C-alpha positions as CSV (number, residue, x, y, z in Angstrom):
1,K,-44.2,14.5,-11.0
2,F,-41.8,17.3,-11.9
3,A,-44.1,18.7,-14.5
4,H,-46.8,19.2,-11.9
5,E,-44.3,21.0,-9.6
6,G,-43.4,23.7,-12.2
7,W,-40.9,21.8,-14.3
8,A,-40.5,22.3,-18.1
9,L,-39.3,19.5,-20.4
10,R,-36.3,20.6,-22.4
11,Y,-35.3,17.3,-24.1
12,A,-36.8,13.8,-24.4
13,A,-35.9,10.9,-26.6
14,D,-36.2,7.1,-26.7
15,G,-32.8,5.6,-27.3
16,R,-31.7,2.1,-28.1
17,T,-31.2,1.2,-24.5
18,A,-33.1,3.8,-22.5
19,S,-35.5,6.7,-22.5
20,V,-33.7,10.0,-21.7
21,A,-35.2,13.3,-20.6
22,V,-34.0,16.7,-19.4
23,G,-36.2,19.0,-17.4
24,E,-35.8,22.4,-15.7
25,S,-37.5,24.0,-12.7
26,A,-39.4,27.2,-13.6
27,S,-38.7,28.6,-10.2
28,T,-35.1,27.6,-9.4
29,G,-33.6,26.9,-12.8
30,N,-32.4,23.5,-11.5
31,R,-31.9,21.3,-14.5
32,W,-32.1,17.5,-14.2
33,L,-31.4,14.5,-16.4
34,S,-33.4,11.3,-16.1
35,I,-32.8,7.8,-17.6
36,N,-35.8,5.5,-17.7
37,G,-37.7,7.9,-15.4
38,K,-35.0,8.0,-12.7
39,V,-33.1,11.3,-12.1
40,D,-29.4,10.6,-12.3
41,A,-27.9,14.1,-12.5
42,S,-28.9,17.7,-11.9
43,T,-27.5,21.2,-11.4
44,G,-28.9,21.2,-7.9
45,D,-28.3,18.9,-5.0
46,D,-26.3,16.4,-7.1
47,M,-23.5,18.9,-7.8
48,P,-21.2,18.1,-4.8
49,T,-21.0,14.4,-5.8
50,Q,-20.6,15.1,-9.5
51,E,-17.9,17.7,-9.0
52,L,-15.9,15.7,-6.3
53,S,-16.1,12.5,-8.4
54,G,-13.8,14.3,-10.9
55,Q,-11.8,16.6,-8.7
56,L,-10.8,14.3,-5.8
57,P,-9.1,11.5,-7.8
58,V,-7.4,13.9,-10.1
59,A,-6.0,15.9,-7.2
60,I,-4.7,12.6,-5.6
61,S,-3.2,11.5,-8.9
62,L,-1.5,14.8,-9.6
63,A,0.3,14.5,-6.2
64,R,1.3,10.9,-6.9
65,L,2.5,11.7,-10.4
66,H,4.4,14.8,-9.3
67,G,2.3,17.1,-11.4
68,R,2.0,15.1,-14.6
69,P,-1.6,15.5,-15.9
70,P,-3.3,12.1,-15.4
71,T,-5.3,10.2,-18.0
72,V,-8.9,9.7,-16.9
73,A,-11.7,7.3,-17.9
74,V,-15.3,8.1,-16.8
75,V,-17.9,5.3,-16.9
76,G,-21.2,7.0,-17.5
77,L,-21.5,10.5,-19.0
78,A,-24.8,11.6,-17.4
79,S,-24.7,15.5,-17.2
80,G,-20.9,15.5,-18.0
81,V,-20.2,17.5,-14.9
82,T,-17.7,14.9,-13.5
83,A,-15.8,14.7,-16.8
84,G,-15.6,18.5,-16.9
85,A,-14.5,18.7,-13.3
86,A,-11.7,16.2,-13.9
87,L,-10.4,18.4,-16.8
88,E,-10.6,21.6,-14.8
89,A,-8.8,19.9,-11.9
90,G,-5.8,19.1,-14.1
91,A,-6.5,15.9,-16.1
92,G,-4.6,15.7,-19.3
93,S,-7.4,13.8,-21.1
94,V,-10.8,12.3,-20.3
95,T,-12.3,9.2,-22.1
96,V,-16.0,8.8,-21.3
97,I,-17.6,5.4,-21.8
98,E,-21.4,5.8,-22.3
99,L,-23.8,3.1,-23.3
100,E,-26.7,5.3,-24.6
101,P,-26.1,7.8,-27.4
102,R,-29.1,9.8,-26.4
103,V,-27.4,10.7,-23.1
104,V,-24.7,12.4,-25.1
105,E,-27.3,14.5,-26.7
106,A,-28.9,15.3,-23.4
107,A,-25.6,16.3,-21.8
108,A,-25.4,19.2,-24.2
109,W,-28.1,20.8,-22.2
110,F,-25.7,21.0,-19.2
111,A,-22.9,22.8,-21.1
112,S,-22.8,25.7,-18.6
113,A,-22.4,23.2,-15.7
114,N,-20.0,20.7,-17.3
115,R,-17.7,23.4,-18.7
116,D,-18.8,22.5,-22.3
117,V,-16.8,19.3,-21.9
118,L,-18.2,17.7,-25.0
119,R,-16.5,20.4,-27.1
120,D,-13.2,20.1,-25.3
121,P,-10.6,18.6,-27.6
122,R,-9.2,16.7,-24.5
123,T,-12.5,14.7,-24.3
124,T,-13.2,11.5,-26.1
125,V,-16.7,9.9,-25.9
126,V,-16.9,6.2,-26.6
127,I,-20.4,4.6,-27.1
128,D,-20.0,1.1,-25.7
129,D,-20.8,-1.2,-22.8
130,A,-18.4,-0.4,-20.0
131,R,-17.8,-4.0,-19.0
132,A,-17.0,-5.1,-22.6
133,W,-14.9,-2.0,-23.2
134,L,-12.8,-2.5,-20.0
135,G,-12.4,-6.1,-20.8
136,R,-10.7,-5.5,-24.1
137,P,-7.0,-4.7,-24.5
138,G,-6.4,-1.0,-24.2
139,P,-4.4,1.7,-22.6
140,A,-4.0,1.9,-18.8
141,F,-5.5,5.0,-17.1
142,D,-4.2,6.9,-14.1
143,V,-7.8,7.5,-12.9
144,I,-11.1,5.6,-13.5
145,V,-14.3,7.1,-12.2
146,S,-17.3,4.8,-12.3
147,E,-20.7,6.5,-11.8
148,P,-23.5,4.3,-13.1
149,S,-27.0,4.7,-11.7
150,T,-28.1,2.9,-8.5
151,P,-27.0,-0.7,-7.9
152,W,-30.6,-2.0,-7.4
153,I,-31.6,-1.1,-11.0
154,T,-31.8,-4.0,-13.5
155,G,-29.0,-3.7,-16.1
156,V,-26.9,-1.5,-13.8
157,S,-26.2,-3.9,-10.9
158,N,-23.5,-5.7,-12.9
159,L,-21.4,-2.5,-12.5
160,F,-21.3,-3.0,-8.8
161,T,-19.7,-6.4,-8.8
162,R,-16.3,-8.0,-8.1
163,A,-15.9,-9.0,-11.7
164,Y,-16.5,-5.5,-12.9
165,W,-14.2,-3.9,-10.4
166,A,-11.5,-6.5,-11.3
167,L,-11.8,-5.4,-15.0
168,G,-11.3,-1.8,-13.9
169,R,-8.3,-2.7,-11.8
170,R,-6.6,-4.3,-14.8
171,R,-7.0,-1.1,-16.8
172,L,-5.4,1.1,-14.1
173,A,-1.8,2.2,-14.3
174,P,0.3,1.2,-11.3
175,G,-0.6,3.5,-8.5
176,G,-3.8,4.5,-10.3
177,I,-7.0,5.7,-8.6
178,F,-10.4,4.0,-9.0
179,V,-13.5,5.9,-7.8
180,Q,-16.9,4.3,-7.4
181,W,-20.0,6.5,-6.8
182,V,-22.3,4.8,-4.3
183,Q,-25.9,5.9,-3.8
184,L,-26.7,5.5,-0.1
185,Y,-30.5,6.2,-0.4
186,A,-32.7,3.1,-0.5
187,L,-29.6,0.9,0.1
188,P,-30.0,-1.1,3.3
189,P,-27.1,-1.3,5.8
190,D,-26.4,-4.9,4.9
191,G,-26.3,-4.1,1.2
192,L,-23.9,-1.2,1.8
193,R,-21.6,-3.5,3.9
194,S,-21.6,-6.2,1.3
195,L,-20.9,-3.6,-1.5
196,V,-18.0,-2.1,0.4
197,A,-16.6,-5.5,1.4
198,T,-16.6,-6.7,-2.2
199,F,-15.0,-3.5,-3.4
200,Q,-12.3,-3.8,-0.7
201,D,-11.6,-7.4,-1.8
202,V,-10.5,-6.0,-5.2
203,F,-9.0,-2.8,-3.9
204,P,-7.6,-3.4,-0.4
205,R,-6.4,0.2,-0.2
206,C,-9.6,2.2,-0.2
207,W,-11.4,5.0,1.6
208,L,-15.1,5.9,1.8
209,F,-16.0,9.6,1.5
210,E,-19.6,10.8,2.1
211,T,-20.3,13.6,-0.4
212,I,-23.9,14.3,0.5
213,P,-24.9,13.1,4.0
214,G,-27.2,10.2,3.9
215,S,-27.4,10.3,0.1
216,D,-24.1,9.8,-1.8
217,A,-20.7,8.5,-1.1
218,L,-17.5,7.8,-3.0
219,L,-15.3,4.7,-2.7
220,V,-11.7,5.8,-3.6
221,A,-9.0,3.2,-4.1
222,I,-5.4,3.2,-5.0
223,H,-4.1,0.4,-7.3
224,D,-2.0,-2.0,-5.2
225,S,-0.1,-4.7,-7.1
226,K,-0.3,-6.8,-3.9
227,G,-4.1,-6.7,-3.8
228,A,-6.1,-9.9,-4.1
229,L,-7.8,-10.9,-7.4
């Protein structure tokens, strides 16, 4: 529908796991990234969530680490804005776990918004399945930001489960921060309550921040060694 509303296609490719496209508004310049036809990032209304997903946990971590730059892992590259925001906020390094290589190509179209994060030497991009990657032995991170697409999409819903969050918790350093992007739109109240309750079962110390009223929220948790698993 975007093409009929004055949108120009900037990039399109069929990857091994998804079809990826980048479009841009001829009137506003708003640039968007879609995966399998669903817009998952943009330089317009999505910016507050994308920015805060990187800035908020890094700011909390810096305070808890007394200024030591935290190590950050981001699940899902999308536009790269979150990874870039984390580095600008003071992260020492960012490791991005992205399933689809074509998304990395598409993110290059957002260089001005993501602070050219893909060219930053502090950035490492890993092409892998997030659950498999988190389940393997590896370094612990001070911050993990999980921002997959909506939980009602096939192939993505397993990144909104107790098992997935437990994997993330095991890869957090003591006192580490875990952030989960939650899309509020099209999510019924009972579904949201179930999602939050499951997250809190893994991360008892957590808070819910609404970044875009009625649209997006962030679940922010602090690793607690006494939490249930």
